C-alpha positions as CSV (number, residue, x, y, z in Angstrom):
1,M,96.4,-4.3,13.2
2,F,97.4,-3.1,16.2
3,S,100.2,0.0,16.7
4,L,101.7,0.2,19.9
5,S,103.0,3.8,18.9
6,A,99.6,4.9,18.1
7,S,97.6,8.0,20.3
8,A,94.4,7.7,21.2
9,Q,92.3,10.3,23.7
10,T,92.2,9.3,27.2
11,D,89.4,10.5,29.4
12,P,91.0,12.2,32.1
13,P,88.7,10.3,34.6
14,F,89.9,7.0,34.1
15,C,93.9,8.4,34.8
16,D,91.9,8.7,38.6
17,Q,90.2,6.2,38.4
18,M,93.3,4.5,38.2
19,A,95.1,5.9,40.8
20,A,92.3,5.9,43.1
21,L,91.5,1.9,43.3
22,K,95.5,1.1,43.2
23,L,95.3,3.1,46.8
24,L,92.1,1.2,47.8
25,I,93.1,-2.3,47.1
26,E,97.0,-1.0,48.6
27,T,95.0,-0.1,51.9
28,Q,91.3,-1.8,52.4
29,H,91.9,-5.2,50.5
30,Y,91.8,-8.2,52.6
31,R,95.0,-9.4,50.6
32,P,96.8,-7.1,48.3
33,K,98.8,-8.8,45.8
34,P,102.0,-6.9,45.1
35,L,103.0,-4.6,42.2
36,D,105.0,-7.2,39.8
37,D,105.5,-9.3,37.0
38,A,103.0,-11.9,38.5
39,L,100.3,-9.1,38.4
40,S,101.0,-7.9,34.9
41,S,100.2,-11.2,33.3
42,G,97.2,-11.6,35.8
43,I,96.1,-8.6,34.5
44,Y,97.0,-9.1,31.0
45,K,95.2,-12.6,31.1
46,L,91.9,-11.4,32.9
47,F,91.5,-7.7,30.6
48,I,92.5,-9.9,26.5
49,Q,90.3,-12.7,27.3
50,R,87.6,-9.8,28.1
51,L,88.0,-7.8,25.7
52,D,87.4,-10.8,22.5
53,E,85.8,-13.4,24.7
54,D,84.9,-15.1,21.9
55,K,88.2,-14.6,19.9
56,V,86.4,-13.1,16.8
57,L,88.0,-9.9,16.8
58,F,91.9,-10.2,17.5
59,N,94.1,-11.7,15.4
60,D,97.9,-13.3,16.0
61,K,99.3,-10.5,15.1
62,D,97.3,-8.0,17.4
63,I,97.8,-10.0,20.4
64,A,101.6,-10.5,19.6
65,E,102.1,-6.4,20.0
66,I,99.3,-6.7,23.2
67,R,101.9,-9.1,24.9
68,K,104.3,-6.6,24.7
69,D,102.4,-5.0,27.2
70,S,101.9,-7.9,29.4
71,L,104.7,-7.3,32.1
72,K,104.1,-3.5,32.3
73,F,100.8,-3.2,34.2
74,D,102.5,-2.8,37.6
75,D,104.5,0.1,35.8
76,Y,101.4,2.0,34.8
77,L,99.7,1.4,37.9
78,R,102.8,2.6,40.1
79,D,103.9,5.4,37.6
80,N,100.1,6.2,37.4
81,N,100.6,6.3,33.4
82,C,96.7,6.3,32.1
83,G,97.8,7.2,28.1
84,F,98.3,2.7,27.5
85,I,94.4,2.3,27.2
86,G,94.1,4.5,24.1
87,K,95.7,2.4,22.1
88,Y,93.4,-0.3,23.3
89,I,90.3,1.5,22.3
90,K,91.4,2.7,19.2
91,T,92.3,-1.2,18.0
92,L,88.6,-2.4,19.3
93,R,87.3,-0.1,17.5
94,W,89.5,-0.8,14.2
95,R,88.4,-4.5,14.2
96,I,85.1,-4.0,15.3
97,A,84.7,-1.5,12.0
98,E,87.2,-4.5,10.5
99,T,84.7,-7.0,11.3
100,K,81.4,-5.3,10.2
101,Q,83.2,-4.5,7.2
102,V,83.9,-8.1,6.3
103,I,80.1,-9.4,6.8
104,D,79.2,-6.7,4.4
105,S,81.2,-8.5,1.8
106,Y,79.8,-11.9,1.8
107,K,76.1,-9.8,1.8
108,N,76.2,-10.6,-2.3
109,T,78.2,-14.2,-2.0
110,E,76.3,-17.2,-2.9
111,F,76.9,-19.9,-0.3
112,D,78.3,-23.0,-0.5
113,Y,76.2,-25.6,1.2
114,S,77.2,-28.5,-0.1
115,G,79.7,-29.4,2.9
116,K,83.0,-29.1,1.3
117,D,83.6,-26.7,4.3
118,T,83.4,-28.1,7.9
119,L,82.5,-27.1,11.6
120,K,85.1,-28.3,14.0
121,Y,84.0,-27.7,17.7
122,Y,86.6,-28.0,20.4
123,R,85.1,-28.3,23.1
124,T,87.9,-29.6,25.7
125,R,90.6,-27.2,24.3
126,E,90.8,-23.4,23.9
127,S,90.7,-22.0,21.3
128,G,93.1,-19.4,19.4
129,Y,93.0,-15.9,18.0
130,F,92.8,-15.8,14.0
131,D,96.3,-16.5,12.1
132,D,95.6,-13.5,10.2
133,D,93.0,-11.7,8.1
134,I,92.2,-14.5,5.4
135,A,91.8,-17.0,9.0
136,M,89.5,-14.1,10.3
137,K,87.2,-14.2,7.2
138,K,87.2,-17.8,6.5
139,Y,85.6,-18.4,9.8
140,W,83.0,-15.7,9.4
141,S,82.6,-17.3,5.7
142,K,81.6,-20.8,8.2
143,R,79.9,-18.8,10.9
144,L,77.5,-16.6,8.6
145,R,76.8,-20.0,6.9
146,F,75.7,-21.7,10.2
147,E,73.5,-19.1,12.0
148,I,71.4,-19.3,8.2
149,L,71.2,-23.1,8.4
150,S,70.5,-23.1,12.0
151,K,67.6,-20.6,11.2
152,I,65.9,-22.1,8.5
153,S,66.1,-25.1,11.0
154,E,64.0,-23.7,13.0
155,E,61.3,-22.7,10.7
156,D,59.9,-26.4,10.6
157,S,60.3,-29.9,12.1
158,I,60.4,-31.8,9.3
159,L,64.0,-32.1,7.3
160,D,62.6,-32.6,4.0
161,R,60.1,-29.7,3.8
162,L,63.1,-27.7,4.3
163,E,65.1,-29.0,2.1
164,M,62.8,-28.4,-0.6
165,N,61.9,-24.6,-0.1
166,F,65.2,-24.6,0.7
167,D,65.9,-21.0,-1.7
168,I,63.1,-19.9,-0.8
169,L,64.2,-19.8,3.3
170,E,67.6,-18.7,2.7
171,N,67.0,-15.5,0.7
172,E,64.2,-15.0,3.6
173,V,66.5,-15.8,6.3
174,R,69.9,-14.5,5.1
175,P,69.2,-10.4,6.0
176,L,68.6,-11.3,8.9
177,I,71.1,-12.9,9.9
178,F,73.7,-10.7,8.5
179,E,71.3,-7.9,10.6
180,K,71.8,-9.1,14.2
181,L,75.8,-9.9,13.6
182,S,76.4,-6.4,12.5
183,C,74.2,-5.0,15.0
184,Q,75.9,-7.8,17.9
185,L,79.0,-5.7,16.9
186,D,77.3,-2.4,17.2
187,E,76.0,-3.1,20.8
188,M,79.7,-3.1,21.8
189,E,80.4,0.5,20.5
190,N,76.1,1.9,21.4
191,G,76.3,0.6,24.9
192,Y,76.1,2.6,27.9
193,G,79.3,5.0,27.8
194,G,80.9,3.9,24.7
195,L,83.3,1.8,23.7
196,E,86.2,3.7,26.3
197,R,83.7,3.1,28.9
198,F,84.0,-0.1,27.8
199,V,87.3,-1.0,27.7
200,T,88.3,1.2,30.7
201,E,86.3,-0.8,33.0
202,T,87.4,-3.6,31.4
203,F,90.7,-2.8,32.8
204,L,89.5,-1.9,36.1
205,N,87.6,-5.2,36.5
206,A,90.6,-7.0,35.3
207,Y,92.8,-5.3,38.2
208,T,90.2,-6.2,40.7
209,N,89.6,-8.9,39.4
210,Y,93.4,-10.2,40.3
211,Q,93.3,-9.4,43.6
212,D,90.3,-12.2,43.9
213,P,87.2,-13.1,41.8
214,N,84.8,-11.1,44.3
215,S,86.5,-7.6,44.2
216,T,84.7,-5.5,41.6
217,F,84.5,-2.0,40.0
218,F,81.7,-0.7,40.4
219,N,80.6,2.0,38.3
220,N,77.2,4.0,40.0
221,T,74.6,2.2,37.5
222,D,76.4,-1.2,39.0
223,K,76.5,-0.4,42.3
224,T,72.4,0.3,42.1
225,M,71.9,-2.6,40.7
226,F,73.8,-4.5,43.2
227,E,72.2,-2.8,46.2
228,N,68.5,-3.2,44.4
229,S,69.3,-7.3,44.6
230,V,69.9,-7.5,48.2
231,S,67.8,-4.7,48.9
232,T,63.6,-4.8,50.6
233,S,62.8,-2.2,47.8
234,M,64.4,-0.1,45.1
235,M,63.8,3.4,43.4
236,T,62.5,2.9,39.8
237,F,60.2,3.2,37.1
238,G,58.5,0.5,37.3
239,L,58.8,-1.6,34.1
240,Y,60.6,-4.3,33.1
241,T,62.0,-4.3,29.4
242,E,63.3,-7.3,26.9
243,K,64.4,-7.9,23.4
244,N,62.2,-9.2,20.8
245,E,62.7,-11.4,17.8
246,D,63.0,-8.2,15.6
247,G,66.1,-6.8,18.0
248,E,63.5,-3.9,19.4
249,I,63.1,-2.9,22.8
250,V,60.3,-4.0,24.4
251,I,57.9,-3.2,27.6
252,S,57.4,-7.0,29.0
253,Y,56.2,-6.1,31.8
254,V,54.4,-2.9,33.8
255,T,54.5,-3.3,37.7
256,P,51.1,-2.5,39.0
257,G,51.5,0.5,41.4
258,G,54.6,1.4,40.2
259,A,55.4,4.8,38.3
260,A,54.4,3.3,34.3
261,Y,51.0,1.8,35.9
262,F,50.0,5.2,37.4
263,E,51.0,7.2,34.1
264,G,49.0,5.1,32.4
265,S,50.4,5.8,28.6
266,I,53.2,2.5,28.9
267,E,51.6,-0.6,27.7
268,E,53.4,-3.9,27.9
269,G,54.0,-4.7,24.4
270,D,55.6,-1.0,23.7
271,V,58.6,-0.3,21.6
272,I,60.8,1.6,23.1
273,R,62.9,4.2,20.5
274,S,64.7,6.4,22.7
275,L,65.1,7.1,26.5
276,T,66.4,10.6,27.4
277,A,67.7,11.5,31.1
278,G,68.3,15.3,30.9
279,T,71.2,15.9,28.0
280,N,71.7,11.8,27.5
281,I,69.8,10.1,25.1
282,V,70.3,6.3,24.2
283,E,68.6,5.0,20.6
284,T,67.7,1.7,20.9
285,N,68.6,0.1,17.6
286,C,71.9,-2.2,17.5
287,I,71.6,-2.1,21.5
288,S,71.4,-5.1,24.3
289,N,68.5,-4.7,26.4
290,E,71.5,-5.2,29.4
291,E,72.0,-1.5,28.4
292,I,68.7,-0.6,28.6
293,T,68.8,-2.0,31.6
294,A,71.5,-0.1,33.0
295,F,70.3,2.8,31.7
296,L,66.9,2.8,33.3
297,S,68.9,1.9,36.7
298,D,71.2,4.9,37.0
299,N,70.7,7.0,39.7
300,N,71.6,10.0,38.0
301,N,68.4,9.2,35.7
302,K,66.0,10.2,38.3
303,R,63.2,11.1,35.2
304,I,63.1,10.1,32.0
305,T,61.3,10.7,28.5
306,F,60.0,7.5,27.1
307,R,59.6,7.7,23.4
308,I,57.6,5.1,22.6
309,K,55.9,3.5,19.4
310,K,52.1,2.0,20.2
311,K,51.0,-1.0,18.9
312,D,48.7,0.9,16.3
313,G,52.0,2.4,14.8
314,T,51.5,5.9,16.8
315,I,54.8,7.6,18.2
316,K,54.7,9.5,21.6
317,S,56.8,10.6,24.1
318,V,55.8,10.4,28.0
319,M,57.8,11.2,30.6
320,L,58.1,8.9,33.9
321,T,60.0,9.9,37.3
322,K,61.1,7.4,39.5
323,K,59.7,5.9,42.9
324,A,60.2,3.7,45.9
325,E,58.8,0.2,45.5
326,K,59.7,-2.8,47.2
327,A,62.2,-5.3,45.3
328,A,59.2,-7.8,44.2
329,E,62.5,-10.5,43.5
330,N,62.9,-10.5,46.9
331,L,59.6,-11.5,48.8
332,T,59.7,-13.8,51.0
333,R,56.4,-15.8,51.6
334,G,55.8,-19.1,53.3
335,Y,53.5,-21.8,52.4
336,V,52.5,-24.8,53.7
337,M,53.0,-28.4,52.4
338,S,50.2,-30.8,53.2
339,G,51.0,-35.2,53.0
340,E,52.1,-36.9,56.4
341,F,52.6,-33.8,58.6
342,P,51.8,-30.3,57.8
343,I,55.3,-29.0,57.2
344,G,56.2,-25.1,56.2
345,Y,58.4,-24.1,53.1
346,I,60.4,-20.5,52.6
347,N,62.3,-20.0,49.4
348,V,65.3,-17.4,50.7
349,P,66.2,-15.5,47.0
350,S,68.9,-13.5,48.8
351,F,69.4,-12.5,52.2
352,Y,68.6,-9.2,51.4
353,T,68.0,-6.0,54.2
354,D,66.5,-2.4,54.3
355,F,69.7,-0.3,53.4
356,E,67.6,3.1,55.3
357,S,66.4,1.0,58.5
358,P,69.4,1.9,61.2
359,H,68.3,-1.8,62.1
360,G,68.7,-3.3,58.7
361,M,65.1,-4.8,58.5
362,G,65.5,-7.3,56.0
363,V,64.9,-11.0,55.3
364,A,65.5,-12.5,58.8
365,N,63.1,-10.1,60.2
366,D,60.3,-11.5,57.4
367,I,61.2,-14.8,58.1
368,A,60.7,-14.6,61.4
369,K,56.8,-13.1,60.2
370,E,56.2,-16.1,58.1
371,I,57.3,-18.4,60.5
372,Y,54.9,-17.1,63.1
373,K,52.1,-17.9,60.6
374,L,53.4,-21.0,59.9
375,K,53.3,-21.7,63.6
376,K,50.0,-20.9,63.3
377,E,49.0,-24.1,60.8
378,N,50.4,-26.3,62.9
379,I,53.6,-27.4,61.0
380,Q,56.3,-30.2,62.2
381,G,58.9,-29.6,60.1
382,L,60.2,-26.3,57.8
383,V,62.1,-26.4,54.2
384,I,64.4,-23.4,53.5
385,D,65.2,-23.2,50.0
386,L,68.4,-21.0,49.1
387,R,68.9,-22.3,45.6
388,F,70.8,-19.8,43.4
389,N,70.6,-17.8,46.5
390,G,74.0,-16.0,45.7
391,G,74.5,-14.0,49.1
392,G,74.2,-10.8,50.4
393,S,73.4,-9.4,54.1
394,M,76.4,-10.9,56.3
395,K,74.4,-9.6,59.4
396,E,70.7,-10.8,58.1
397,A,72.9,-14.2,57.8
398,S,73.7,-14.1,61.3
399,D,70.5,-13.0,62.6
400,L,69.0,-16.2,60.8
401,C,71.0,-18.5,62.9
402,G,70.6,-16.7,66.0
403,M,66.7,-17.6,65.3
404,F,67.4,-21.6,65.2
405,I,69.7,-21.6,67.7
406,D,70.0,-21.2,71.5
407,R,73.1,-18.6,71.9
408,G,76.9,-19.6,71.0
409,P,79.3,-18.7,68.3
410,V,77.9,-18.4,64.7
411,S,81.1,-17.6,62.6
412,I,84.7,-16.8,62.9
413,L,86.0,-13.4,61.5
414,K,89.5,-13.1,60.1
415,Y,90.7,-9.7,58.9
416,R,93.7,-8.6,57.0
417,N,96.0,-8.0,60.0
418,G,95.2,-11.6,60.7
419,E,93.4,-10.5,64.0
420,T,90.0,-12.8,64.6
421,F,86.8,-12.2,65.6
422,T,84.0,-14.3,66.9
423,V,80.6,-13.4,66.1
424,R,78.2,-14.8,68.7
425,D,74.2,-15.2,68.8
426,A,74.0,-13.7,72.5
427,N,69.9,-14.4,72.5
428,R,68.2,-16.7,74.6
429,G,66.2,-18.9,72.8
430,T,64.6,-20.3,69.6
431,V,61.9,-19.5,67.2
432,F,61.1,-22.6,65.5
433,N,62.7,-26.2,67.0
434,K,61.2,-28.4,64.9
435,P,63.1,-30.5,62.1
436,I,64.6,-28.1,59.0
437,V,65.6,-28.9,55.8
438,V,67.6,-26.9,54.0
439,I,68.2,-27.4,49.7
440,Q,71.2,-25.9,48.5
441,N,73.0,-25.8,45.1
442,S,76.0,-24.9,43.1
443,Y,75.2,-21.3,43.1
444,S,73.8,-20.5,46.8
445,A,77.0,-18.5,47.6
446,S,78.6,-16.8,50.6
447,A,76.0,-15.4,53.3
448,S,73.7,-18.5,52.0
449,E,77.0,-20.8,53.0
450,Y,77.2,-18.9,56.5
451,F,73.6,-19.7,57.3
452,T,73.9,-23.6,56.2
453,S,77.3,-24.0,57.4
454,V,76.3,-23.0,61.2
455,M,73.0,-25.1,60.8
456,Q,75.1,-28.0,59.8
457,D,77.3,-27.8,61.9
458,Y,74.8,-27.1,65.3
459,N,73.3,-30.7,63.9
460,R,70.5,-28.1,63.9
461,A,69.2,-29.1,59.9
462,V,69.5,-31.2,57.5
463,I,71.5,-29.9,54.1
464,V,70.3,-31.4,50.9
465,G,70.9,-30.8,47.5
466,T,74.9,-30.3,45.6
467,P,77.8,-28.6,46.8
468,S,77.3,-24.9,47.6
469,Y,79.3,-22.1,45.3
470,G,82.4,-21.7,48.0
471,K,82.5,-18.4,48.5
472,S,83.9,-17.6,52.3
473,S,84.7,-13.8,51.5
474,M,83.4,-10.7,52.7
475,Q,83.0,-7.8,50.6
476,T,82.5,-4.0,51.4
477,I,81.3,-1.4,48.4
478,V,83.9,2.0,49.1
479,P,84.1,4.9,46.2
480,L,87.0,5.3,44.7
481,D,87.3,8.6,46.2
482,K,84.7,9.6,48.8
483,N,84.6,13.5,47.4
484,R,84.2,12.2,43.8
485,E,81.4,9.7,43.5
486,E,81.3,9.7,39.8
487,L,84.8,8.0,39.7
488,G,82.8,4.8,40.6
489,F,83.1,2.3,43.4
490,C,84.6,-0.6,44.8
491,K,82.8,-3.3,45.6
492,I,86.1,-5.1,47.9
493,T,86.9,-7.9,49.7
494,T,87.8,-6.8,53.4
495,D,87.7,-10.5,55.2
496,L,87.4,-14.1,55.4
497,F,84.8,-15.9,57.4
498,Y,85.1,-19.6,58.9
499,R,82.7,-22.1,60.3
500,V,82.9,-22.7,64.5
501,T,85.0,-25.4,64.0
502,G,87.5,-23.2,61.9
503,K,87.1,-24.6,58.8
504,S,86.3,-22.9,55.8
505,N,83.8,-23.1,52.7
506,Q,86.3,-21.1,50.2
507,S,86.7,-22.9,46.9
508,K,84.8,-25.9,48.6
509,G,81.2,-25.1,49.4
510,V,79.3,-26.8,52.2
511,I,78.8,-30.5,51.3
512,P,75.1,-32.0,51.7
513,D,74.7,-33.8,54.0
514,I,72.8,-36.1,51.2
515,F,72.9,-35.6,47.5
516,F,70.7,-34.7,44.9
517,P,71.6,-35.2,41.9
518,S,71.5,-31.9,39.5
519,M,71.7,-31.3,35.6
520,Y,74.5,-29.0,36.8
521,D,76.9,-32.2,38.2
522,G,80.4,-32.3,36.4
523,L,80.3,-28.4,35.1
524,D,83.0,-25.9,36.4
525,V,80.9,-23.4,38.0
526,N,82.3,-23.4,41.5
527,E,84.4,-20.7,42.5
528,Q,87.3,-23.0,42.5
529,F,87.2,-22.8,39.0
530,I,87.2,-19.2,38.8
531,D,91.1,-17.7,38.2
532,F,92.7,-16.0,41.1
533,S,89.9,-17.6,44.0
534,L,91.3,-16.9,47.1
535,P,92.8,-20.5,48.6
536,N,91.5,-22.4,51.4
537,D,92.1,-23.1,55.2
538,S,91.5,-22.3,58.7
539,V,91.9,-20.9,61.8
540,Q,92.0,-21.1,65.7
541,I,88.6,-21.5,67.5
542,K,88.2,-19.9,70.2
543,V,84.7,-20.5,72.0
544,K,83.5,-23.9,71.0
545,H,80.1,-24.1,70.0
546,Q,77.9,-26.8,71.5
547,P,75.7,-28.8,68.7
548,K,72.7,-30.6,69.3
549,R,72.5,-34.3,69.8
550,K,73.5,-36.1,66.0
551,I,70.9,-36.6,63.0
552,P,70.6,-39.9,62.1
553,L,72.1,-38.7,58.9
554,K,72.7,-42.5,57.6
555,L,69.2,-43.5,57.9
556,L,67.6,-40.4,56.5
557,R,70.5,-40.6,53.7
558,E,69.5,-44.4,53.0
559,K,65.6,-44.1,52.8
560,S,66.4,-40.7,50.5
561,E,68.7,-42.7,47.8
562,Y,66.0,-45.5,47.5
563,R,63.1,-42.9,46.9
564,M,65.6,-41.2,44.4
565,Y,66.5,-44.2,43.0
566,I,62.8,-45.6,42.0
567,D,62.0,-42.3,41.1
568,E,61.8,-41.5,37.4
569,G,62.1,-37.8,37.5
570,F,65.2,-38.2,39.6
571,Q,66.9,-41.1,37.3
572,K,65.6,-37.9,33.8
573,I,67.5,-35.2,35.7
574,K,71.0,-38.3,35.8
575,R,70.5,-39.2,32.5
576,L,70.0,-35.8,31.3
577,N,73.5,-34.5,32.9
578,K,74.9,-37.6,31.6
579,T,73.9,-37.2,27.8
580,L,74.5,-32.9,28.1
581,L,78.0,-33.9,29.4
582,R,78.8,-36.7,27.3
583,N,77.6,-35.8,23.7
584,Y,77.6,-31.8,24.0
585,I,80.0,-30.2,26.9
586,Q,82.9,-32.7,26.9
587,K,83.1,-33.7,23.7
588,D,84.7,-32.8,20.1
589,T,82.5,-32.3,17.1
590,I,83.3,-32.4,13.9
591,Y,81.0,-32.2,10.7
592,S,81.0,-31.2,6.9
593,L,78.6,-27.7,6.7
594,T,75.4,-28.8,5.1
595,L,71.3,-28.4,6.5
596,K,71.0,-31.9,7.2
597,N,74.2,-31.8,9.5
598,V,73.0,-28.6,11.1
599,Y,69.4,-29.5,11.4
600,G,70.4,-33.2,13.1
601,D,72.8,-30.8,15.7
602,L,70.2,-29.1,16.4
603,R,67.4,-31.0,16.3
604,G,68.9,-33.7,18.7
605,Y,69.8,-30.8,21.4
606,N,66.2,-29.3,21.3
607,D,64.7,-32.7,21.2
608,L,66.7,-33.8,24.6
609,W,65.5,-31.0,26.3
610,K,61.9,-30.9,24.8
611,D,61.6,-34.9,26.1
612,F,63.0,-33.2,29.7
613,I,60.7,-30.5,30.1
614,G,57.7,-32.4,28.4
615,Y,58.3,-35.0,31.1
616,F,58.0,-32.4,34.3
617,E,55.3,-30.5,32.8
618,E,52.9,-33.3,32.7
619,R,54.2,-34.8,36.5
620,K,52.3,-34.3,38.9
621,G,53.5,-33.8,42.6
622,I,51.7,-35.6,45.7
623,L,52.0,-32.2,47.6
624,T,48.8,-30.2,48.5
625,V,50.7,-26.9,48.9
626,K,48.4,-23.9,50.3
627,N,49.0,-20.1,52.0
628,T,48.6,-19.8,55.7
629,A,45.6,-18.3,56.4
630,S,47.7,-14.4,57.3
631,T,48.7,-14.5,53.2
632,E,44.9,-15.5,52.1
633,E,43.2,-12.9,54.3
634,L,46.1,-11.0,52.0
635,L,45.3,-11.7,49.0
636,K,42.1,-10.7,49.2
637,Y,43.1,-7.0,48.3
638,S,45.3,-7.1,44.9
639,D,44.5,-9.4,42.3
640,E,47.9,-9.4,40.6
641,D,49.6,-10.9,44.0
642,K,46.8,-13.3,44.2
643,K,48.1,-14.1,40.3
644,V,51.8,-14.3,41.2
645,N,50.8,-16.3,44.2
646,A,49.2,-18.9,42.4
647,L,51.8,-19.8,40.3
648,S,54.4,-20.0,43.2
649,I,52.2,-22.9,44.5
650,D,51.7,-24.7,41.1
651,E,55.9,-24.1,41.3
652,I,55.9,-25.6,44.8
653,S,53.8,-28.3,44.4
654,N,55.5,-29.7,41.3
655,D,59.4,-29.4,42.4
656,I,60.7,-32.5,42.6
657,F,63.3,-31.4,44.7
658,I,61.2,-30.0,47.4
659,E,58.9,-32.8,47.4
660,E,62.0,-35.4,48.2
661,A,63.0,-32.4,51.4
662,Y,59.7,-33.1,52.1
663,H,60.5,-36.8,52.6
664,I,63.2,-36.4,54.3
665,I,61.7,-34.4,57.2
666,A,58.7,-36.7,57.3
667,D,61.3,-39.2,58.2
668,I,63.1,-37.5,60.9
669,N,59.2,-37.4,62.4
670,N,58.6,-40.5,62.4
671,I,62.6,-41.8,63.5
672,N,61.6,-39.7,66.2
């Protein structure tokens, strides 16, 4: 029961966080929204959604009480009244405890699997909260049975054998499911910082995300993890973790040359029992791997004692100290694709930079080095792969643009006061003047779109793939209070950027010159589908760009579309996308709760993917991919790098999209 009069301890720093965040948004956000009832409604919507994303905790009575706050959040912010947060913490804790009790109450219940009850998935309409406690108990009864039947369905591919051994399998699986669901609820309370931190930071993020989806509250760990994702190096313990099927946190990988590698006692497969940093201790039972990663990434935790269980069962305590390591995720390397023409390939994972260098020597510098190596191989074109590149440093994106155009404007920035500034490439000449194809997808965002739109507007590259994400805003990370960094940080939107034509990619994305089919087609994954995304607009240009001569896009498009039409791989991608949309994503499903129906549903979905993945595992690409001579020399000194490199070459060789990008460059060369 949600009680508005209930008091609960409020962590004093939350009051300071709320006041500091309000001031920061009002003074630094590109377009801060007024403190009014619209703001309250927006915060309410985001806050409640994220406290109970699956709508499996709160009921209608809770929501009716919570809704009384829906027009008061502006007043709380204006008056710096932070006391309201305690009742949300208390109510969520109570609902978690009550849900665990409901689950436990079914432990000795003999479940009905006859099909008397039905499962209903309304994929085309939003589900509601529980009407009352009876509805909640009914839901968990069905959820437990579905989870048990799903787990049983994984035990054998033959339905008859599953039905024959059903009682035995049900007894084996049942306790695992109960433990799993209870653990998932415990994870909310056992997370780094506890339930209080989860609720308070959920509110702070609801407030920032109401301004726009890319303004975000960061605690210290969030900030470190974000910066690591767009940095050339990071402080790390040199290991990765994952959660195994038994719910244990295990060491999944030890980085060669890292802290754990040199210490020598930690091995892949070791189970982590606890982590201790100073007075902070994290026990690993019923905790998510994300929380473990957050604890390990926290800048304050420079030295941690790992209590581990070895494969032989012995328990050992190992102390590790973080050391600087190159961010493996941001490795940029050039390859040569051989066929009709030698053509270069570079994957750009992010627009990373070196935060420690005054000149920010990051991805642009690395790509320049790789192009130098590729030119020695006499490449006749270059494929730049920006798929799943979520952005990063705008300076790096500007520098990369300058490598392919000969002076001129590259973007227009618009500040919160309405003034604009034209970003120019002031350097004469280019580092590469052969044909370029850029591959993008729906997850290519921000700095990726900045770069791609310049290449498109200057007729410098052919853009292929799907429309990009549609984010044309710039953020900076600032502390809520520069004298109290423990309060956290805000990644806050300060500027917008526009194409050299004055148009914006915001909520539209960069539209490719040649469309590739994708399994994500028809899915609402772009920024335009996120609540409170910024609108699309345009600005007046002050400096006109001088594009190169037009690329024969119509002819290139016709040739590419014909190849994709006769290629079974591209047709399989189209068919998979249509089947997923028709049979799963956009379809309401109702069936009786029986082993046969659950097995059939899961088997049909798994077989769909098995057929798709199996085809591409057997499909062999027509391209031969090799390293540059410089890379081959480097690989002589690292067996681990050699293994990773071999996997990369195999992946590039068999990527159907890279193969088509190669053909497009070959077409350009043949037309010219």
